[in-house]
N, C-alpha and C positions, 0 to 999 in steps of 0.2 A: 609831298607824298612819301618821299624817302624817309623823312623824320617820323611820319605816322606809322609806317611799317616797322621801323626799328623799335618804336615804343611798344608796339604790340608784341614783337618777338621777345623783347626784354620782359614784358609782363608774363609771357608764357614760361620763360625760364624761372621767374620768381615763383610761379605756381607749382612748377615741377619740384623746385627745391623745398617748398613748403610741404608738398606731399611726401617727399622722401623723409623729411624731418618727422612727419606724423607716423610713417611706417616704422622708423627707427624707435620712436617713443613707444609705439605699440609692442614692438619686439621686447623692449626693456621691461615693459609692464608684464608681459606674458612670462618672461624669464623670472621676474620677481615673484609672480603668482605661483609658478611651478616650484620654486625654491621653498615657499611657505607651505605648499601642499606636502612636499617631501619631508619637511621638518615637523609635520603634524599640526601646524598652526591653523590650517584651513582643511576641512574634510574634503576628500575627493568627491566629485559628482557621482551620484548613485546611478549605476547602469540599469538596464531593463531587468525585470524580475524572472528571467528564465535561464538562470545560470550565469556564471561569471563571463563577462564579455571582454574585459580589459586584459585578462591574463588567461593563458591556456593551462592545461592540467600540469604540464612540466614546470611552468613558472609558479603555479600554485604550490607545488611540492617543494621546489627549491627555495622560494621566498618565504611562504607562510609556514609550512609544516616544519621545515628544517631550521629556519632562522627567525621566524616570527615577524617578518616584514609584512605589514598590512596594507601597503599602498596599492590602490587599484582593485581591491576586493569588494564584492557586493556585500553590504552590511544588512543584517536582519534585526529588526527591533523586537523586543519582548515587552508586551504591554505598552505602557507609556514611558518607559525608560529609554535611555539613549541607545542608538543603533548598535554600537560596538559591544554592548552587554549581550546582545542576542547572538553574536557570533557572525560567521561569514558563510556565504553560500558555497557549497562544494561544487566544483566544475562538473559539467554534464558528463564528461568522460568517466570520472570516478563514480558519480552517482549512478550511472548505468551499470557499472560493475557491481555496486552494492545491490541494485535491483535484481540483477541476474542471479546473484547468490541467494537472495531472499526467496525468489521463486523456486530455486532448487532445494532449499533447506526448510522452507515453511510449507507444509503440505496443504493447508487450507487455502493459502494464497494462490497456490497453483491451480486450484479447481474453482475458486470463487470469482465473482465479478469485481475486478479492481478498477476503480474510477480515480483519475487524477484530477484534483481540484486546485484552484489558485487562491481560494479564500479559506477562512477558518471553518466555515460550515458547509454542509452538503445536504440538500433536500431532494427527496424523490416522491413524486406523485404516483399513486397506484389507484386502480379502479376496482371496485367490487360490484357484483350484480350483472354487469355487462349490458349489451343492447341486443336482445334476442330478435331474430328475424322471423318471418312467417310467409305462408303462401296465400295469395289472394287471386281473385278472378282478374281478367285483363282490364276491365273497366270498373272494378269494385273500389270502394274507398279503402284508404290505407290507414288503419288505426295506429295510434301512437305507441311506440315500443317503450319498454322500461328505461328509465334514465339511470346510468351508472352512478355509483357513489364514489366520490374522490376522497382519498385520505392521504395525508402527508406523513412521510417517514423521515426522521432526522437520525441517521446512525449515531449511536453513542461514540464519543471520541475522547482521546487523551493524547498526551505528548509522550512519545516513545524516545528513550534516550540510551546512549551507550557512552562509556567513559574509559576507553582503553588508554594505557600509558606506555611510553617508551622512554628509555634513558636518553639524555642529550648526547651521550657518546654514540649510541646507535644512530641517532639522527645525523650526526656529523660524519658518519661513515658513508662514503660515496657508494659502497657496494650494497648498502641496505636499501631494499626496495620499499620506500615509505608508502608509496601509492598502493601497492598490492597488500601490504600489511594493514594499512588503515581500512581499506575496503573490506578485507576479510574479517577484521575484528568487529567493525561496526555491523556488518551483515550477520555475523554469528550471534551477537547480542540481540539484535533486532529480531532475528528469526526465532530465538528461544522465547522472547517475551511475546511475540505475535502468536506463536503456536499455542500458547496457553490462553491468550486473550480471545482468539477467534473461536475457541472451543468452550471455555469456561469463564470468560470475562464477565465481570459484574455489571458493566455499563456505567460505573462511576469512575470518571477520569480514565477510562479505558473502553475498548470495544465491548459490546454485549455479545458474548459467545452464544452459539446456537443451542448448546445444552442448557444455558441459563435462561433461555426464553421459556415462556409458559408452554406446557404440554398437556394434552388430554387424549382420551381414548375415542372421542367423537370423530365422526367422519368429516370430509370436506363439505363445505356449505353449511355446516352446523356450528363449527368452532368459530370463535372470534378471530378476526384478522390478527396475525402475529402469534397465534397459538399453534404449536406443532402437534401432529398426531403421533401417538405411539401405539405399537402393537405389543401386547403382552405375550410372554413365552408360556405362561401357565405354570411355570415352576420358579419358585423363588431362588435366586442366585444360581440359575443353571438352565440348561436346555432340557426338553423332555427326553426321557430315556429311550423312547422309540421314535424313529423318523424325525430327528431334530432338525434336519434340513428343511422340513416343511414350514417351520417358522420363518426361515429365511425367505422361502417362496411367498409366504403370506405378506412379508414386509415389502417384497418387490411388487406384488399385485396391488398393494394398497396405494401405490403411486400411480396417478392417472397416466395413460399412454403418452400424452403430449410431453410429459416431463421425463419419461424413461430414456428417450434419446439423449445421450450425454450424461446419464446418471452414473454415480459411482457409489461404492461402499466405503465407509470410513470406520476404522477400528484400530485399536492398538495391536502390537505384535503378540501379546499374550492371548487376546481374544482370537486373533487370526490363527494361532497355533491350534486352538480348540476347533475352529471351523474347518481347518484343513483336513481334519480326520473324518469329516462327514462323508458318507457314501450313500449311493442309491441302492435300491433293492438288488440290482445285478452286480454290486460291488464296485462300481465306478465312483471315483472321487468327484464331488461337485466343485471342488477347487481345482483350477487349471493354472499351473505356473506359466509365467511369461516365456514365450518361445525364443525371444531374442534379448540381448542385453539392453537394459533400459526400458523394456516393455513391462507394464504392470501385470501382476497375476489377475485372473478373472474368477469371479464367483457367479455361477448361473449366467455367464456371458457378460457380466459387467465388471469393469476394472475395480481393483481394491487398492485404496490409499491407506497406508499405515500412518496413523497419527498417535504418537505416544502419549499425548495429553488426553486422549479418550480414556474413560475409566475402565478398570478391570471388571470382569463379570462378578457381580455381587448382588445382594438383595436390593431391589428397586433401582438398580443401576441402568443407565441409558448407554449401553456399551457399544452398540452398533447403530450407525446412521446410514441411510440410503436416500439418495436424491440427486437432483440436478442443482448443484450449488451455484452454477452460473446464473440461474434464474432465482435462486432462493436466498443467497447471502451476498451482500455487497460490502466491499471494503473501499472506503474513501480515504485518500491520503493527499497531503500537500505534495506538490511536485518537485520539491527541493529539500535536500538535507542540509542543515546548517551545522557549523562546527565552530567551537570556541577553543582556542589554544591556551592552556594554563600551565606555565612553567614554574609557578610560585608555590602552589599548595603542597606539593610533595617532592621537593628537591632531593636528588638531581633528576627526577623523572618529570617528563612533560606529559600532561594529560590532554587528551583531545575529546572534548565534551560535544558529542553529536546528538542532535535532536531532530525529530520528525513527527508531525501531527498525523495520527492514524485513527480512523474510526471504522466500525463494522457492526452490522446488525442484520437479522433476518428481514427480508423485504417481501418474500412470498412464502407464506407458511404452508402452502399446498405442495410445494416442490421438494420438501425434505421430510422424511419419515424416520422414526426412531423405533428401535427394538428395546423394550423394557423387560427386565428379568423379574417378573411378578407372576 
């Protein structure tokens, strides 16, 4: 019995030694794998697609932006090419700073419906016709109501890019705030391009601006879906000589009451200057300036948004828009900005090529009205 127990105890020691040898071998294998990843022989495992998980914003700035170290960054592919060609995902902290600046600088983005998507395309179903109701007797038959017609809208989209540059000397300077500089540069370029596209974009490799959408003088229910209604001023390249504010009132009244709540005026500063001079019969200005800092001016009780990409008053121009843009215009964008570091093209400057997929289009043509100078 003593010999049997000793044999069993010795076998357990042997098993323990074998397990320790296996753990040590696994440690050596992991160390070798990490070394190969650091050397770039093996690509790092890709994290989840909602921002960089393996490094925070400070590490992203110190490693990638300043020094070009790419280990642990989320790679983004372009087409069927390799991931590194597409650049790397900007950390969420920096991406949110870009987003806040875009909202502040891009006037249409601040009033439109912005949808974050995780894929290349975005589709929205809308209904026309509705399902009317009716009154019947308590025990009477219920006739069938009209069936709504569904139509699918795919906002026109393109890739928005910015390509700011900084010298390597600036990046090496510890006092240079790379994060704030990059967010500001990208947001400024994005806002400038967006401001034009959301107003006058052609829809080819860019959003379709609301002024580029079809327009007609016909009322709601008669125009095709996607065609905006315009109200004529009766004067080419100007307002009527008498009671010009009446045309602004006609524009407001052309919008159905459900859409007036949340509606705004959109015009450029030159047009706003002319409208600010309008007075009522008793001499009161129809334009009311904001009473507090940051509060928009109002026209006939509705906020005024100044967008410099709106056209000046001219013959056949659509210089003033009025409507509920939250209901009428949708902006669809990928929820991550990608960036590619390029220290080679323009030495000694380092370019940061940032891209983002953005689309936009009118989705409800009854909720936006235009004033046309004809």
